[in-house]
C-alpha positions, 0 to 999 in steps of 0.5 A: 238200555239208553242212558237216562240223563238226569235233568239238570235244573237251575236253582229256585228264584226268590219268591215273588212278591206277594201278588196283592198289597194287602189281604190275601194274594199268591206268589211264585218261584221258578227255576230253568232247565238247564240240560238240553230237553233233546236228551231226555224227558224231564218232568220237574216242575218249573214253576211253584205257587203258594199263597201269601197273607199281608195285613188285612185291607183297610175297609172304608165306612159306607153309609146309606143315603140321607133320609128326607128332611123331617117336619119342622119341629115348631108349628110356628116360628123358628126352628129346626128339622133334621135328616139322618142316614145309617152306618152300612160298614163300619171302617176297620183296619184303619180306613176312612172314618165315618162322617156325620150321620145327622144333620139339622137346618134351621126352618121357619114356619109362619110367624107366631101370633102374639096374644090377641085382643080376643085371647085377652078378653076371654081371660078376663071373663074366666076370671 
């Protein structure tokens, strides 16, 4: 019977850094074959991998597009109109906060007519 020579292997290396900077990743370690391969078949594994988990990745706020501007809220004179947007994704794990979801702007419709002579006269008649 031929003598079988046991595999000569180096110790395992340290585990590598996790493959990601946050969330779920993998890390690996290796070892080397020290005996000459001709001396026999060596079926030992030379690399190992395992999962690693770092703190969750930050998730930034995400918003929809702005709506159309609303109608002016007055029928004459100065008023305002607004537009809005919705939050699609709330920030998590220290992600960027949501900016404003409502904007106002001034609007001006035709001048309001001050009470005209006609209205005053009608008022007198009604009394």
